[in-house]
All heavy atoms as a GROMACS GRO file, in nm:
protein
  638
    1MET      N    1   3.598   3.239  20.422
    1MET     CA    2   3.498   3.272  20.323
    1MET      C    3   3.377   3.339  20.387
    1MET      O    4   3.314   3.423  20.325
    1MET     CB    5   3.457   3.142  20.251
    1MET     CG    6   3.376   3.166  20.130
    1MET     SD    7   3.481   3.237  20.003
    1MET     CE    8   3.388   3.205  19.861
    2ASN      N    9   3.347   3.302  20.509
    2ASN     CA   10   3.232   3.359  20.578
    2ASN      C   11   3.250   3.510  20.602
    2ASN      O   12   3.154   3.586  20.593
    2ASN     CB   13   3.210   3.287  20.711
    2ASN     CG   14   3.064   3.283  20.750
    2ASN    OD1   15   2.978   3.312  20.670
    2ASN    ND2   16   3.038   3.247  20.872
    3THR      N   17   3.372   3.552  20.630
    3THR     CA   18   3.394   3.695  20.654
    3THR      C   19   3.388   3.776  20.524
    3THR      O   20   3.367   3.896  20.528
    3THR     CB   21   3.530   3.719  20.721
    3THR    OG1   22   3.633   3.663  20.640
    3THR    CG2   23   3.535   3.656  20.858
    4PHE      N   24   3.405   3.708  20.410
    4PHE     CA   25   3.394   3.775  20.282
    4PHE      C   26   3.255   3.830  20.258
    4PHE      O   27   3.237   3.935  20.199
    4PHE     CB   28   3.428   3.677  20.170
    4PHE     CG   29   3.546   3.716  20.088
    4PHE    CD1   30   3.626   3.822  20.122
    4PHE    CD2   31   3.575   3.645  19.974
    4PHE    CE1   32   3.734   3.857  20.045
    4PHE    CE2   33   3.682   3.679  19.896
    4PHE     CZ   34   3.762   3.785  19.931
    5PHE      N   35   3.155   3.757  20.302
    5PHE     CA   36   3.016   3.793  20.277
    5PHE      C   37   2.946   3.842  20.403
    5PHE      O   38   2.828   3.821  20.421
    5PHE     CB   39   2.942   3.673  20.216
    5PHE     CG   40   3.004   3.629  20.087
    5PHE    CD1   41   3.080   3.513  20.081
    5PHE    CD2   42   2.988   3.704  19.972
    5PHE    CE1   43   3.137   3.474  19.962
    5PHE    CE2   44   3.046   3.664  19.853
    5PHE     CZ   45   3.122   3.548  19.847
    6PHE      N   46   3.020   3.902  20.493
    6PHE     CA   47   2.968   3.962  20.616
    6PHE      C   48   2.902   3.858  20.707
    6PHE      O   49   2.808   3.888  20.778
    6PHE     CB   50   2.869   4.075  20.585
    6PHE     CG   51   2.928   4.180  20.496
    6PHE    CD1   52   2.897   4.185  20.362
    6PHE    CD2   53   3.017   4.272  20.547
    6PHE    CE1   54   2.953   4.281  20.280
    6PHE    CE2   55   3.073   4.368  20.465
    6PHE     CZ   56   3.041   4.372  20.331
    7GLY      N   57   2.954   3.736  20.708
    7GLY     CA   58   2.900   3.630  20.791
    7GLY      C   59   2.924   3.650  20.939
    7GLY      O   60   2.859   3.589  21.022
    8TYR      N   61   3.018   3.735  20.974
    8TYR     CA   62   3.050   3.761  21.115
    8TYR      C   63   2.953   3.859  21.180
    8TYR      O   64   2.951   3.873  21.301
    8TYR     CB   65   3.193   3.813  21.130
    8TYR     CG   66   3.223   3.931  21.041
    8TYR    CD1   67   3.194   4.060  21.082
    8TYR    CD2   68   3.278   3.913  20.915
    8TYR    CE1   69   3.219   4.168  21.001
    8TYR    CE2   70   3.304   4.020  20.833
    8TYR     CZ   71   3.276   4.147  20.876
    8TYR     OH   72   3.300   4.253  20.795
    9LEU      N   73   2.869   3.925  21.102
    9LEU     CA   74   2.772   4.019  21.156
    9LEU      C   75   2.645   3.947  21.202
    9LEU      O   76   2.615   3.837  21.157
    9LEU     CB   77   2.733   4.122  21.050
    9LEU     CG   78   2.841   4.220  21.006
    9LEU    CD1   79   2.790   4.304  20.891
    9LEU    CD2   80   2.886   4.307  21.119
   10ALA      N   81   2.570   4.012  21.289
   10ALA     CA   82   2.438   3.959  21.326
   10ALA      C   83   2.347   3.966  21.204
   10ALA      O   84   2.370   4.042  21.110
   10ALA     CB   85   2.380   4.042  21.440
   11LEU      N   86   2.241   3.884  21.205
   11LEU     CA   87   2.152   3.873  21.089
   11LEU      C   88   2.099   4.008  21.043
   11LEU      O   89   2.100   4.040  20.924
   11LEU     CB   90   2.035   3.780  21.122
   11LEU     CG   91   1.929   3.767  21.013
   11LEU    CD1   92   1.988   3.701  20.890
   11LEU    CD2   93   1.810   3.689  21.065
   12LYS      N   94   2.056   4.091  21.136
   12LYS     CA   95   1.997   4.219  21.096
   12LYS      C   96   2.098   4.310  21.028
   12LYS      O   97   2.068   4.375  20.928
   12LYS     CB   98   1.933   4.289  21.216
   12LYS     CG   99   2.023   4.313  21.333
   12LYS     CD  100   1.945   4.368  21.449
   12LYS     CE  101   2.027   4.377  21.574
   12LYS     NZ  102   1.948   4.423  21.686
   13TRP      N  103   2.222   4.314  21.075
   13TRP     CA  104   2.323   4.400  21.014
   13TRP      C  105   2.374   4.340  20.883
   13TRP      O  106   2.409   4.414  20.791
   13TRP     CB  107   2.439   4.422  21.111
   13TRP     CG  108   2.392   4.495  21.232
   13TRP    CD1  109   2.380   4.446  21.358
   13TRP    CD2  110   2.345   4.630  21.238
   13TRP    NE1  111   2.329   4.541  21.442
   13TRP    CE2  112   2.307   4.656  21.371
   13TRP    CE3  113   2.330   4.732  21.144
   13TRP    CZ2  114   2.256   4.779  21.412
   13TRP    CZ3  115   2.280   4.854  21.185
   13TRP    CH2  116   2.244   4.876  21.317
   14ARG      N  117   2.375   4.208  20.875
   14ARG     CA  118   2.415   4.142  20.750
   14ARG      C  119   2.315   4.175  20.640
   14ARG      O  120   2.354   4.209  20.529
   14ARG     CB  121   2.419   3.991  20.775
   14ARG     CG  122   2.497   3.914  20.676
   14ARG     CD  123   2.510   3.770  20.716
   14ARG     NE  124   2.426   3.739  20.831
   14ARG     CZ  125   2.424   3.624  20.894
   14ARG    NH1  126   2.499   3.527  20.854
   14ARG    NH2  127   2.346   3.604  20.998
   15ARG      N  128   2.186   4.166  20.670
   15ARG     CA  129   2.084   4.199  20.570
   15ARG      C  130   2.091   4.345  20.529
   15ARG      O  131   2.080   4.378  20.411
   15ARG     CB  132   1.945   4.168  20.624
   15ARG     CG  133   1.911   4.023  20.622
   15ARG     CD  134   1.767   4.000  20.656
   15ARG     NE  135   1.737   3.858  20.656
   15ARG     CZ  136   1.620   3.808  20.684
   15ARG    NH1  137   1.519   3.889  20.715
   15ARG    NH2  138   1.599   3.679  20.682
   16LEU      N  139   2.109   4.432  20.626
   16LEU     CA  140   2.117   4.574  20.595
   16LEU      C  141   2.238   4.605  20.507
   16LEU      O  142   2.228   4.677  20.408
   16LEU     CB  143   2.123   4.656  20.724
   16LEU     CG  144   2.122   4.806  20.708
   16LEU    CD1  145   1.994   4.853  20.642
   16LEU    CD2  146   2.139   4.873  20.843
   17THR      N  147   2.352   4.547  20.539
   17THR     CA  148   2.474   4.569  20.461
   17THR      C  149   2.458   4.517  20.319
   17THR      O  150   2.492   4.586  20.223
   17THR     CB  151   2.593   4.499  20.529
   17THR    OG1  152   2.605   4.546  20.662
   17THR    CG2  153   2.721   4.524  20.454
   18ARG      N  154   2.408   4.397  20.306
   18ARG     CA  155   2.391   4.339  20.173
   18ARG      C  156   2.291   4.419  20.090
   18ARG      O  157   2.310   4.439  19.970
   18ARG     CB  158   2.347   4.194  20.184
   18ARG     CG  159   2.457   4.103  20.232
   18ARG     CD  160   2.408   3.963  20.253
   18ARG     NE  161   2.516   3.877  20.299
   18ARG     CZ  162   2.497   3.757  20.349
   18ARG    NH1  163   2.375   3.709  20.362
   18ARG    NH2  164   2.600   3.685  20.388
   19THR      N  165   2.185   4.466  20.153
   19THR     CA  166   2.085   4.545  20.082
   19THR      C  167   2.144   4.677  20.034
   19THR      O  168   2.120   4.718  19.920
   19THR     CB  169   1.964   4.571  20.173
   19THR    OG1  170   1.911   4.446  20.216
   19THR    CG2  171   1.857   4.649  20.101
   20LEU      N  172   2.221   4.742  20.118
   20LEU     CA  173   2.284   4.868  20.077
   20LEU      C  174   2.381   4.847  19.961
   20LEU      O  175   2.387   4.928  19.868
   20LEU     CB  176   2.356   4.932  20.196
   20LEU     CG  177   2.263   4.986  20.304
   20LEU    CD1  178   2.346   5.036  20.422
   20LEU    CD2  179   2.174   5.096  20.250
   21ILE      N  180   2.455   4.738  19.965
   21ILE     CA  181   2.548   4.709  19.856
   21ILE      C  182   2.472   4.684  19.726
   21ILE      O  183   2.510   4.734  19.620
   21ILE     CB  184   2.638   4.589  19.892
   21ILE    CG1  185   2.737   4.631  20.001
   21ILE    CG2  186   2.711   4.535  19.770
   21ILE    CD1  187   2.816   4.516  20.059
   22ILE      N  188   2.362   4.610  19.734
   22ILE     CA  189   2.282   4.583  19.614
   22ILE      C  190   2.221   4.712  19.560
   22ILE      O  191   2.219   4.735  19.439
   22ILE     CB  192   2.173   4.478  19.645
   22ILE    CG1  193   2.239   4.342  19.663
   22ILE    CG2  194   2.069   4.472  19.534
   22ILE    CD1  195   2.145   4.235  19.715
   23LEU      N  196   2.173   4.799  19.648
   23LEU     CA  197   2.115   4.926  19.602
   23LEU      C  198   2.221   5.014  19.536
   23LEU      O  199   2.193   5.081  19.436
   23LEU     CB  200   2.048   4.998  19.718
   23LEU     CG  201   1.919   4.933  19.769
   23LEU    CD1  202   1.867   5.008  19.892
   23LEU    CD2  203   1.814   4.927  19.661
   24LEU      N  204   2.340   5.016  19.592
   24LEU     CA  205   2.449   5.092  19.529
   24LEU      C  206   2.483   5.035  19.391
   24LEU      O  207   2.509   5.110  19.297
   24LEU     CB  208   2.572   5.092  19.618
   24LEU     CG  209   2.563   5.178  19.743
   24LEU    CD1  210   2.684   5.154  19.833
   24LEU    CD2  211   2.553   5.325  19.706
   25TYR      N  212   2.483   4.905  19.380
   25TYR     CA  213   2.511   4.839  19.252
   25TYR      C  214   2.403   4.874  19.149
   25TYR      O  215   2.434   4.903  19.033
   25TYR     CB  216   2.519   4.688  19.274
   25TYR     CG  217   2.553   4.610  19.150
   25TYR    CD1  218   2.680   4.618  19.092
   25TYR    CD2  219   2.458   4.530  19.087
   25TYR    CE1  220   2.711   4.548  18.978
   25TYR    CE2  221   2.489   4.460  18.973
   25TYR     CZ  222   2.616   4.468  18.919
   25TYR     OH  223   2.645   4.399  18.806
   26ILE      N  224   2.277   4.873  19.190
   26ILE     CA  225   2.168   4.908  19.099
   26ILE      C  226   2.180   5.054  19.056
   26ILE      O  227   2.160   5.088  18.939
   26ILE     CB  228   2.032   4.879  19.164
   26ILE    CG1  229   2.010   4.728  19.176
   26ILE    CG2  230   1.918   4.943  19.086
   26ILE    CD1  231   1.889   4.688  19.256
   27GLY      N  232   2.217   5.142  19.148
   27GLY     CA  233   2.240   5.282  19.113
   27GLY      C  234   2.352   5.297  19.012
   27GLY      O  235   2.343   5.377  18.918
   28TRP      N  236   2.456   5.218  19.028
   28TRP     CA  237   2.569   5.219  18.934
   28TRP      C  238   2.523   5.174  18.796
   28TRP      O  239   2.561   5.232  18.694
   28TRP     CB  240   2.679   5.128  18.990
   28TRP     CG  241   2.801   5.120  18.906
   28TRP    CD1  242   2.892   5.218  18.884
   28TRP    CD2  243   2.845   5.006  18.832
   28TRP    NE1  244   2.991   5.172  18.803
   28TRP    CE2  245   2.965   5.042  18.769
   28TRP    CE3  246   2.795   4.878  18.816
   28TRP    CZ2  247   3.036   4.953  18.690
   28TRP    CZ3  248   2.867   4.790  18.737
   28TRP    CH2  249   2.985   4.828  18.675
   29ILE      N  250   2.436   5.072  18.791
   29ILE     CA  251   2.384   5.024  18.663
   29ILE      C  252   2.301   5.133  18.596
   29ILE      O  253   2.312   5.155  18.475
   29ILE     CB  254   2.301   4.896  18.683
   29ILE    CG1  255   2.393   4.780  18.718
   29ILE    CG2  256   2.218   4.863  18.559
   29ILE    CD1  257   2.321   4.653  18.756
   30PHE      N  258   2.219   5.205  18.673
   30PHE     CA  259   2.141   5.315  18.616
   30PHE      C  260   2.231   5.424  18.560
   30PHE      O  261   2.201   5.484  18.456
   30PHE     CB  262   2.045   5.373  18.719
   30PHE     CG  263   1.916   5.299  18.729
   30PHE    CD1  264   1.876   5.243  18.849
   30PHE    CD2  265   1.833   5.285  18.619
   30PHE    CE1  266   1.757   5.176  18.859
   30PHE    CE2  267   1.713   5.217  18.628
   30PHE     CZ  268   1.675   5.162  18.748
   31MET      N  269   2.341   5.453  18.626
   31MET     CA  270   2.434   5.553  18.574
   31MET      C  271   2.494   5.507  18.442
   31MET      O  272   2.507   5.587  18.347
   31MET     CB  273   2.544   5.582  18.676
   31MET     CG  274   2.496   5.662  18.793
   31MET     SD  275   2.616   5.698  18.923
   31MET     CE  276   2.773   5.671  18.856
   32ILE      N  277   2.529   5.380  18.432
   32ILE     CA  278   2.583   5.327  18.307
   32ILE      C  279   2.478   5.333  18.196
   32ILE      O  280   2.510   5.367  18.082
   32ILE     CB  281   2.634   5.183  18.328
   32ILE    CG1  282   2.761   5.185  18.413
   32ILE    CG2  283   2.659   5.113  18.195
   32ILE    CD1  284   2.813   5.050  18.450
   33LEU      N  285   2.352   5.302  18.230
   33LEU     CA  286   2.246   5.308  18.130
   33LEU      C  287   2.223   5.450  18.080
   33LEU      O  288   2.193   5.471  17.962
   33LEU     CB  289   2.116   5.250  18.186
   33LEU     CG  290   2.113   5.099  18.202
   33LEU    CD1  291   1.985   5.056  18.269
   33LEU    CD2  292   2.130   5.031  18.068
   34GLN      N  293   2.237   5.549  18.167
   34GLN     CA  294   2.221   5.688  18.124
   34GLN      C  295   2.332   5.727  18.027
   34GLN      O  296   2.307   5.796  17.928
   34GLN     CB  297   2.220   5.781  18.244
   34GLN     CG  298   2.090   5.776  18.320
   34GLN     CD  299   2.091   5.872  18.438
   34GLN    OE1  300   2.195   5.924  18.477
   34GLN    NE2  301   1.974   5.893  18.496
   35VAL      N  302   2.452   5.681  18.054
   35VAL     CA  303   2.563   5.709  17.962
   35VAL      C  304   2.538   5.638  17.829
   35VAL      O  305   2.558   5.697  17.722
   35VAL     CB  306   2.697   5.664  18.024
   35VAL    CG1  307   2.808   5.668  17.921
   35VAL    CG2  308   2.731   5.751  18.143
   36ALA      N  309   2.491   5.514  17.836
   36ALA     CA  310   2.463   5.439  17.713
   36ALA      C  311   2.352   5.506  17.632
   36ALA      O  312   2.358   5.510  17.509
   36ALA     CB  313   2.425   5.296  17.747
   37GLU      N  314   2.252   5.559  17.702
   37GLU     CA  315   2.142   5.625  17.633
   37GLU      C  316   2.190   5.754  17.566
   37GLU      O  317   2.150   5.786  17.455
   37GLU     CB  318   2.029   5.655  17.731
   37GLU     CG  319   1.905   5.708  17.666
   37GLU     CD  320   1.792   5.726  17.765
   37GLU    OE1  321   1.812   5.706  17.885
   37GLU    OE2  322   1.682   5.763  17.720
   38SER      N  323   2.275   5.827  17.633
   38SER     CA  324   2.325   5.952  17.575
   38SER      C  325   2.416   5.924  17.455
   38SER      O  326   2.429   6.007  17.366
   38SER     CB  327   2.400   6.033  17.680
   38SER     OG  328   2.520   5.970  17.717
   39GLU      N  329   2.476   5.805  17.452
   39GLU     CA  330   2.560   5.767  17.339
   39GLU      C  331   2.477   5.710  17.224
   39GLU      O  332   2.529   5.685  17.117
   39GLU     CB  333   2.662   5.662  17.384
   39GLU     CG  334   2.750   5.705  17.498
   39GLU     CD  335   2.880   5.764  17.452
   39GLU    OE1  336   2.926   5.725  17.344
   39GLU    OE2  337   2.934   5.847  17.524
   40GLY      N  338   2.347   5.682  17.249
   40GLY     CA  339   2.259   5.631  17.145
   40GLY      C  340   2.272   5.482  17.120
   40GLY      O  341   2.252   5.435  17.009
   41LEU      N  342   2.306   5.406  17.222
   41LEU     CA  343   2.322   5.262  17.206
   41LEU      C  344   2.188   5.190  17.212
   41LEU      O  345   2.101   5.222  17.291
   41LEU     CB  346   2.414   5.206  17.316
   41LEU     CG  347   2.555   5.262  17.320
   41LEU    CD1  348   2.630   5.205  17.437
   41LEU    CD2  349   2.628   5.232  17.192
   42ASN      N  350   2.168   5.094  17.132
   42ASN     CA  351   2.056   5.000  17.125
   42ASN      C  352   1.934   5.042  17.207
   42ASN      O  353   1.912   4.998  17.319
   42ASN     CB  354   2.105   4.863  17.168
   42ASN     CG  355   2.016   4.754  17.117
   42ASN    OD1  356   1.908   4.781  17.065
   42ASN    ND2  357   2.061   4.632  17.130
   43GLN      N  358   1.850   5.124  17.148
   43GLN     CA  359   1.733   5.179  17.217
   43GLN      C  360   1.633   5.072  17.257
   43GLN      O  361   1.570   5.082  17.362
   43GLN     CB  362   1.665   5.283  17.126
   43GLN     CG  363   1.558   5.362  17.194
   43GLN     CD  364   1.612   5.444  17.312
   43GLN    OE1  365   1.723   5.493  17.306
   43GLN    NE2  366   1.535   5.455  17.417
   44LEU      N  367   1.619   4.966  17.179
   44LEU     CA  368   1.526   4.858  17.213
   44LEU      C  369   1.566   4.790  17.345
   44LEU      O  370   1.481   4.764  17.431
   44LEU     CB  371   1.520   4.755  17.100
   44LEU     CG  372   1.429   4.635  17.123
   44LEU    CD1  373   1.284   4.682  17.137
   44LEU    CD2  374   1.442   4.536  17.011
   45PHE      N  375   1.694   4.764  17.361
   45PHE     CA  376   1.743   4.703  17.485
   45PHE      C  377   1.718   4.795  17.604
   45PHE      O  378   1.673   4.750  17.710
   45PHE     CB  379   1.892   4.672  17.474
   45PHE     CG  380   1.954   4.626  17.602
   45PHE    CD1  381   1.926   4.500  17.653
   45PHE    CD2  382   2.038   4.710  17.673
   45PHE    CE1  383   1.982   4.458  17.773
   45PHE    CE2  384   2.094   4.669  17.793
   45PHE     CZ  385   2.066   4.542  17.841
   46LEU      N  386   1.743   4.922  17.589
   46LEU     CA  387   1.722   5.017  17.698
   46LEU      C  388   1.574   5.029  17.733
   46LEU      O  389   1.538   5.037  17.850
   46LEU     CB  390   1.779   5.154  17.660
   46LEU     CG  391   1.930   5.161  17.644
   46LEU    CD1  392   1.970   5.298  17.592
   46LEU    CD2  393   2.001   5.130  17.772
   47ASP      N  394   1.487   5.027  17.632
   47ASP     CA  395   1.343   5.034  17.658
   47ASP      C  396   1.294   4.909  17.731
   47ASP      O  397   1.215   4.919  17.825
   47ASP     CB  398   1.266   5.049  17.527
   47ASP     CG  399   1.284   5.185  17.465
   47ASP    OD1  400   1.327   5.278  17.538
   47ASP    OD2  401   1.255   5.200  17.344
   48LEU      N  402   1.342   4.793  17.691
   48LEU     CA  403   1.303   4.669  17.757
   48LEU      C  404   1.350   4.667  17.901
   48LEU      O  405   1.275   4.629  17.992
   48LEU     CB  406   1.361   4.549  17.681
   48LEU     CG  407   1.332   4.412  17.740
   48LEU    CD1  408   1.181   4.384  17.736
   48LEU    CD2  409   1.406   4.305  17.664
   49LEU      N  410   1.471   4.711  17.925
   49LEU     CA  411   1.525   4.714  18.061
   49LEU      C  412   1.449   4.813  18.148
   49LEU      O  413   1.414   4.783  18.262
   49LEU     CB  414   1.674   4.750  18.057
   49LEU     CG  415   1.754   4.726  18.183
   49LEU    CD1  416   1.746   4.579  18.224
   49LEU    CD2  417   1.896   4.766  18.162
   50SER      N  418   1.418   4.930  18.096
   50SER     CA  419   1.344   5.028  18.175
   50SER      C  420   1.201   4.983  18.200
   50SER      O  421   1.146   5.005  18.307
   50SER     CB  422   1.346   5.165  18.107
   50SER     OG  423   1.276   5.160  17.987
   51TYR      N  424   1.138   4.915  18.104
   51TYR     CA  425   1.004   4.862  18.124
   51TYR      C  426   1.003   4.756  18.234
   51TYR      O  427   0.914   4.754  18.318
   51TYR     CB  428   0.951   4.802  17.993
   51TYR     CG  429   0.816   4.735  18.009
   51TYR    CD1  430   0.701   4.810  18.023
   51TYR    CD2  431   0.806   4.595  18.012
   51TYR    CE1  432   0.577   4.749  18.038
   51TYR    CE2  433   0.684   4.534  18.028
   51TYR     CZ  434   0.571   4.611  18.041
   51TYR     OH  435   0.450   4.550  18.057
   52THR      N  436   1.104   4.671  18.236
   52THR     CA  437   1.115   4.568  18.340
   52THR      C  438   1.129   4.631  18.477
   52THR      O  439   1.062   4.590  18.572
   52THR     CB  440   1.235   4.476  18.311
   52THR    OG1  441   1.220   4.420  18.181
   52THR    CG2  442   1.245   4.366  18.414
   53PHE      N  443   1.214   4.731  18.489
   53PHE     CA  444   1.233   4.798  18.618
   53PHE      C  445   1.106   4.870  18.662
   53PHE      O  446   1.070   4.867  18.779
   53PHE     CB  447   1.350   4.897  18.613
   53PHE     CG  448   1.483   4.832  18.635
   53PHE    CD1  449   1.581   4.841  18.539
   53PHE    CD2  450   1.510   4.761  18.752
   53PHE    CE1  451   1.705   4.781  18.558
   53PHE    CE2  452   1.631   4.702  18.772
   53PHE     CZ  453   1.730   4.711  18.675
   54MET      N  454   1.037   4.934  18.570
   54MET     CA  455   0.915   5.007  18.605
   54MET      C  456   0.803   4.912  18.645
   54MET      O  457   0.718   4.944  18.727
   54MET     CB  458   0.869   5.095  18.489
   54MET     CG  459   0.960   5.210  18.462
   54MET     SD  460   0.982   5.309  18.611
   54MET     CE  461   1.153   5.345  18.601
   55THR      N  462   0.801   4.792  18.587
   55THR     CA  463   0.700   4.694  18.623
   55THR      C  464   0.724   4.641  18.764
   55THR      O  465   0.629   4.621  18.841
   55THR     CB  466   0.703   4.576  18.523
   55THR    OG1  467   0.686   4.628  18.393
   55THR    CG2  468   0.594   4.476  18.554
   56LEU      N  469   0.848   4.620  18.800
   56LEU     CA  470   0.881   4.564  18.931
   56LEU      C  471   0.896   4.670  19.041
   56LEU      O  472   0.904   4.636  19.158
   56LEU     CB  473   1.011   4.484  18.922
   56LEU     CG  474   1.005   4.360  18.834
   56LEU    CD1  475   1.142   4.297  18.825
   56LEU    CD2  476   0.904   4.261  18.886
   57MET      N  477   0.898   4.796  19.003
   57MET     CA  478   0.924   4.902  19.099
   57MET      C  479   0.830   4.906  19.219
   57MET      O  480   0.874   4.927  19.330
   57MET     CB  481   0.924   5.036  19.026
   57MET     CG  482   1.031   5.133  19.067
   57MET     SD  483   1.178   5.063  19.137
   57MET     CE  484   1.296   5.103  19.017
   58PRO      N  485   0.700   4.884  19.205
   58PRO     CA  486   0.613   4.888  19.324
   58PRO      C  487   0.634   4.770  19.418
   58PRO      O  488   0.615   4.782  19.538
   58PRO     CB  489   0.472   4.883  19.266
   58PRO     CG  490   0.483   4.915  19.124
   58PRO     CD  491   0.620   4.880  19.081
   59VAL      N  492   0.676   4.656  19.366
   59VAL     CA  493   0.689   4.535  19.447
   59VAL      C  494   0.822   4.531  19.522
   59VAL      O  495   0.827   4.492  19.639
   59VAL     CB  496   0.675   4.410  19.356
   59VAL    CG1  497   0.699   4.283  19.434
   59VAL    CG2  498   0.540   4.409  19.290
   60ILE      N  499   0.928   4.570  19.458
   60ILE     CA  500   1.062   4.557  19.516
   60ILE      C  501   1.077   4.630  19.648
   60ILE      O  502   1.126   4.572  19.745
   60ILE     CB  503   1.169   4.599  19.413
   60ILE    CG1  504   1.172   4.498  19.299
   60ILE    CG2  505   1.305   4.611  19.477
   60ILE    CD1  506   1.261   4.537  19.184
   61PRO      N  507   1.039   4.758  19.661
   61PRO     CA  508   1.058   4.826  19.791
   61PRO      C  509   0.980   4.762  19.905
   61PRO      O  510   1.030   4.753  20.017
   61PRO     CB  511   1.010   4.969  19.766
   61PRO     CG  512   1.010   4.986  19.621
   61PRO     CD  513   0.990   4.851  19.561
   62ILE      N  514   0.860   4.715  19.878
   62ILE     CA  515   0.778   4.654  19.984
   62ILE      C  516   0.846   4.528  20.036
   62ILE      O  517   0.862   4.509  20.156
   62ILE     CB  518   0.637   4.624  19.931
   62ILE    CG1  519   0.566   4.754  19.898
   62ILE    CG2  520   0.558   4.542  20.031
   62ILE    CD1  521   0.437   4.738  19.822
   63VAL      N  522   0.887   4.442  19.945
   63VAL     CA  523   0.953   4.318  19.984
   63VAL      C  524   1.086   4.346  20.052
   63VAL      O  525   1.120   4.287  20.155
   63VAL     CB  526   0.972   4.228  19.860
   63VAL    CG1  527   1.058   4.107  19.893
   63VAL    CG2  528   0.839   4.185  19.805
   64LEU      N  529   1.162   4.438  19.997
   64LEU     CA  530   1.294   4.470  20.051
   64LEU      C  531   1.286   4.529  20.191
   64LEU      O  532   1.361   4.488  20.281
   64LEU     CB  533   1.366   4.566  19.956
   64LEU     CG  534   1.512   4.589  19.980
   64LEU    CD1  535   1.589   4.458  19.964
   64LEU    CD2  536   1.565   4.691  19.883
   65ILE      N  537   1.196   4.621  20.213
   65ILE     CA  538   1.181   4.683  20.345
   65ILE      C  539   1.137   4.579  20.447
   65ILE      O  540   1.191   4.572  20.559
   65ILE     CB  541   1.082   4.801  20.340
   65ILE    CG1  542   1.144   4.916  20.263
   65ILE    CG2  543   1.041   4.844  20.479
   65ILE    CD1  544   1.047   5.028  20.230
   66SER      N  545   1.043   4.494  20.410
   66SER     CA  546   0.997   4.390  20.500
   66SER      C  547   1.110   4.294  20.536
   66SER      O  548   1.128   4.257  20.652
   66SER     CB  549   0.882   4.314  20.435
   66SER     OG  550   0.846   4.204  20.514
   67TRP      N  551   1.187   4.254  20.438
   67TRP     CA  552   1.295   4.159  20.459
   67TRP      C  553   1.407   4.217  20.546
   67TRP      O  554   1.462   4.149  20.632
   67TRP     CB  555   1.349   4.116  20.322
   67TRP     CG  556   1.456   4.012  20.328
   67TRP    CD1  557   1.442   3.880  20.358
   67TRP    CD2  558   1.594   4.033  20.302
   67TRP    NE1  559   1.563   3.818  20.352
   67TRP    CE2  560   1.658   3.909  20.318
   67TRP    CE3  561   1.670   4.144  20.266
   67TRP    CZ2  562   1.795   3.894  20.298
   67TRP    CZ3  563   1.804   4.128  20.247
   67TRP    CH2  564   1.866   4.004  20.263
   68VAL      N  565   1.439   4.344  20.524
   68VAL     CA  566   1.548   4.407  20.600
   68VAL      C  567   1.505   4.439  20.743
   68VAL      O  568   1.582   4.421  20.837
   68VAL     CB  569   1.597   4.534  20.527
   68VAL    CG1  570   1.692   4.613  20.615
   68VAL    CG2  571   1.665   4.498  20.397
   69LEU      N  572   1.383   4.486  20.762
   69LEU     CA  573   1.340   4.531  20.894
   69LEU      C  574   1.299   4.418  20.988
   69LEU      O  575   1.297   4.436  21.109
   69LEU     CB  576   1.226   4.630  20.882
   69LEU     CG  577   1.264   4.767  20.828
   69LEU    CD1  578   1.142   4.857  20.824
   69LEU    CD2  579   1.374   4.831  20.909
   70LYS      N  580   1.265   4.302  20.933
   70LYS     CA  581   1.217   4.192  21.018
   70LYS      C  582   1.314   4.157  21.131
   70LYS      O  583   1.273   4.147  21.247
   70LYS     CB  584   1.186   4.068  20.935
   70LYS     CG  585   1.134   3.954  21.019
   70LYS     CD  586   1.113   3.830  20.938
   70LYS     CE  587   1.071   3.717  21.031
   70LYS     NZ  588   1.079   3.588  20.965
   71PRO      N  589   1.444   4.139  21.108
   71PRO     CA  590   1.536   4.105  21.217
   71PRO      C  591   1.548   4.217  21.324
   71PRO      O  592   1.582   4.190  21.437
   71PRO     CB  593   1.670   4.081  21.149
   71PRO     CG  594   1.639   4.058  21.008
   71PRO     CD  595   1.512   4.131  20.979
   72PHE      N  596   1.524   4.340  21.284
   72PHE     CA  597   1.533   4.450  21.380
   72PHE      C  598   1.412   4.453  21.473
   72PHE      O  599   1.420   4.503  21.584
   72PHE     CB  600   1.544   4.585  21.307
   72PHE     CG  601   1.680   4.610  21.248
   72PHE    CD1  602   1.704   4.582  21.114
   72PHE    CD2  603   1.780   4.661  21.325
   72PHE    CE1  604   1.829   4.604  21.060
   72PHE    CE2  605   1.907   4.685  21.270
   72PHE     CZ  606   1.930   4.656  21.137
   73ILE      N  607   1.298   4.402  21.427
   73ILE     CA  608   1.174   4.412  21.503
   73ILE      C  609   1.142   4.282  21.578
   73ILE      O  610   1.105   4.284  21.694
   73ILE     CB  611   1.058   4.449  21.408
   73ILE    CG1  612   1.084   4.587  21.349
   73ILE    CG2  613   0.926   4.444  21.480
   73ILE    CD1  614   0.992   4.626  21.238
   74VAL      N  615   1.157   4.168  21.511
   74VAL     CA  616   1.119   4.038  21.569
   74VAL      C  617   1.237   3.984  21.650
   74VAL      O  618   1.349   3.977  21.603
   74VAL     CB  619   1.082   3.939  21.457
   74VAL    CG1  620   1.054   3.802  21.515
   74VAL    CG2  621   0.963   3.990  21.379
   75LYS      N  622   1.209   3.945  21.774
   75LYS     CA  623   1.313   3.884  21.859
   75LYS      C  624   1.298   3.733  21.850
   75LYS      O  625   1.198   3.677  21.891
   75LYS     CB  626   1.295   3.927  22.005
   75LYS     CG  627   1.299   4.076  22.026
   75LYS     CD  628   1.436   4.130  22.002
   75LYS     CE  629   1.436   4.280  22.029
   75LYS     NZ  630   1.548   4.349  21.980
   76ASP      N  631   1.398   3.666  21.795
   76ASP     CA  632   1.393   3.519  21.784
   76ASP      C  633   1.455   3.454  21.906
   76ASP      O  634   1.549   3.489  21.962
   76ASP     CB  635   1.465   3.472  21.658
   76ASP     CG  636   1.384   3.502  21.534
   76ASP    OD1  637   1.263   3.526  21.547
   76ASP    OD2  638   1.443   3.500  21.424
   0.00000   0.00000   0.00000
């Protein structure tokens, strides 16, 4: 089970891999939302989701970059 979630990698590479996978997943969700918007699906839901993302957008990159880069810089 440990190898399923990249447990065999060092901490810094594990964080980087997981972060890239999450970013790809978020990109995939945005692509699905664009298709849903072009189809005219539930505009209220799409507006709420985009408002949530825009509210969190300044915070997420700062926290994510700090969390991913810490193992590369700090020697434990």
